[in-house]
N, C-alpha and C positions, 0 to 999 in steps of 0.2 A: 504494500500500500504506500501511498505518498500523499502529499498535500501541496497543491499549487493554487495560486490565486492571482488573477489579473484584474486590475482596477482602472476604470476610465475616469479621467479628470479633465477639467477645462484646459489645463496646461499640457496634458498628454496622457501617458500610460505608465503604470507602475506594476511590475511583475515580481513575484517571489515564489520560489519552490524549494522543497527539501530535496535530499539526494538519497534517501534510504530505499532500498529494495530488499525484500526478504522472502525466503521460502521456508518459513519456520524459524523458531527462535535461535536455532543453531546455524543458520545460514543467512547472515545479514551482510549486505555489501553496500557500497556507495557508487551510484551512477548518476550522471548529470541528467536532469529532466528538462532543463531550459537550453534552447538553442536559438541562434539568431543569424540572420544574413542581412547585409546592407550594401547599398550602392550609394556612396556619398552624393548628396544633393538630389537624389532621385527616389530612394525608397529604403525603408527599414522594416524587417519582418522578424517576429520572434514567435516561437512556439514553446509550449510546456506540455508534457505528456504524463499520463497516469494510466495504469493498467498493466496488462501482460508485457513484461520487459522485452521479450523477443519480438513481439509485434511492434511495439513503439520504436525499438532500435531499427527494425527493418524499414519502417516509414521514414525515420530520420536519415538513414543511410541513402535511401532512394532520393529524398529531397536534396541531400548534399551532393549526390552524384550528378543530378540534373543541373545544379547551380554551377558546376565546374566549367561546363561549356554549354550554356543555355541555348545557344543557337543550333547545337547539334542534338541536344537531349530534351526534346519536348515531351510533355509540357513542363516548363520551368517556372517556379514562382517568381523568378527575377525578370520574367517577360510578361507576366500576367498584367492586364491593363488596369485592374482594380483589385482592392483587397477582397471584394466579394468573390472574384475569380480565384484568388489565392485560397480562400476558405473552401471553395468548391473543389479545387484540385487536391487539396490535402484531405478533404472528406472522401473523395473518390478513392484516393490512394489508401486511406485507412480502411475503408469498407472492403476493398479488393484484397488487401493484405490479410485481413481477418478471415474473409471467405476462403482464400486459398489455404491458409493454415488450418482452418476448421475442417475443410474437406479432407486434408491429408491425415487428420486425426480421427475422423468419424468411424473408421474401421476398428478403432480401439474401444472396447467396452469400458465405459466410465472414463473415457479420455477427457482431457481438460477442455474447458470452454474458454476460447480466446476473446478477450474484450479489452477495449482501451478507449480513452477519450483524450481530446486535445484542446487546449486553448490557443487561439491564434490572435496575435496582436500586431499592429503596425500601421504604417502610413505610406502612401504613394504621393509624390509631388502633385500639387494642385487639388488634392482631395483631403477629406477629414481623416484623423486617426480613427481606427476601427478595432473592435474587439469581438471575437467570435468564440463560441463553445461548440465543438464538433463532437457528435455522439458516435458510438461504435458503428452504427448503420450508415454513417457518412453524412447524414443530415445535420444541420446546425442552426443555431440561433445567434442573433447579434445583440450586443449590449445596447441599452437605451437609457433614457432618463429614468424609466421605471426599474430597470435592471442594469445598474451601472458597473457591476462587478460579477465575475464568474469564479467558481471554485471547482476543482476536480480532485478526486481521491478522497481522503478522510476529511470531509468538509464540516461536519456538524459542530465540532468543538471551537473552531475559529470563526464561525459565522456570526454569532451574537454580537461580538465586539465591533465587527465591521458595520453591521446594521445600525448599531447605536451611535457610532462615532463618525461615520462617513459623511463627507460633504463634497459635492462635485467641485466646488471652488477652492478646496484646501490646497496648500502648496505641497511640493514634493517631499519636503522634510517631514511634515506631519503624516503624509501618506505612507512613507517608509516606516515611521514609528508605529502607525496603526497596523500595518502588515506584520511587523515584528511582534506586536502584542498578540495578534491573531495566531501567528505561527507558534509563539511561546505557549499559548493556551492549548494548542493541539499537541505540542511536544509533551506537555505535562500530562495529557490525558490518554495518549495512545503511543505505544512503543513501536508501532509500525511506521511512524514518522520520525525522522532523525536528522541531526546535523551532519555536515554543514548545510547552509542555505545558500541559494543563488539569488541575487538581486539584480534587477535591471530597471532603469528609468529611461523612458523614451519621451523626449520633449517634443511638443508640437512643432512641425516644420523644421526639425533638426534630424536629418535622415541618417543618423547613426546613434547608438546608445549614448545618452548624456552621462550616465553613470552605470557602472557594471562591476560587481565584485562578488567574491565568495566570503561568506560569514561563517567562521568556525565557532565551536562551543566556547573557546577561550577569548572570543572577541570582547573587549571591555565594554563597548557600547551596548552590545546585545545583552551582556550580563547585567548591566545597569538597568536596561529596560525590563528584563525578567524580574529582577529583585524589586524594582520600583513598582511594577504592576502588582506583584504579590502583596507588598506592603500597602499599596493603595486600596486593594480589595479588602484587606483585613480592617483597615481604618474605616472604610465605607460601611462594612458590615457592622462594626461596633457602634457606628453613629446612627444606625437605624433605630426606630422606636422599639421598645421592649414589649414583648408579648406577656400578657398577664394570665396566669393559671387560675386566677380567682374568677369564677363564672359570673360573679355579681358585680365585677368592676371592669373597666376598660383599661387598656394599656395607656401609660402616660408617656 
């Protein structure tokens, strides 16, 4: 399992993913879930993956291969005219990869079910930044004012903080802090999500990542966020009104 989240802001896009993959508690590894491609001055595209590792790696490898010589290896996301076409290409590739792998395993009784999902983010010159969530079947939805962020993987633990604190006009600094808190909440609740984390900030009309880095467990800023959030929660909890066990009185 993993946890990835992509957030749409007025200023651009912020993405964060963990790197853990596991096949049981005794087989835990680190694999990058975030990948990006850019043509300076023309486009920037990033994807985050969750699900069956062999499936997602196959999709990323094919995307990478097609970007090496896009004029010879169609269809390439570096030649797609719109981000909608980029999402369509990746969706088709994901569904076809899952179909082929599933067919080759159908003869096995009780064989594994292959599934994966992908977040696609980016901008092409002359157009708006866009964010998509692609399902295993290859269909997808796009972020909007009503749904300004997407999560894949182990989503439930980190979702409440984003819903409560998100503002579309927030700056990148606050957005990164918000995603760190969301990720920290997930890390604390589920062992299938783990450090290090990958972070990417894509600024509107800047066709290469504005900020990109890997965050390790020893990172001082992440540690301060984790500690500060825990302390803030305890303080908020103790500041809430006290419940009365006396049925004849109300809490003060």
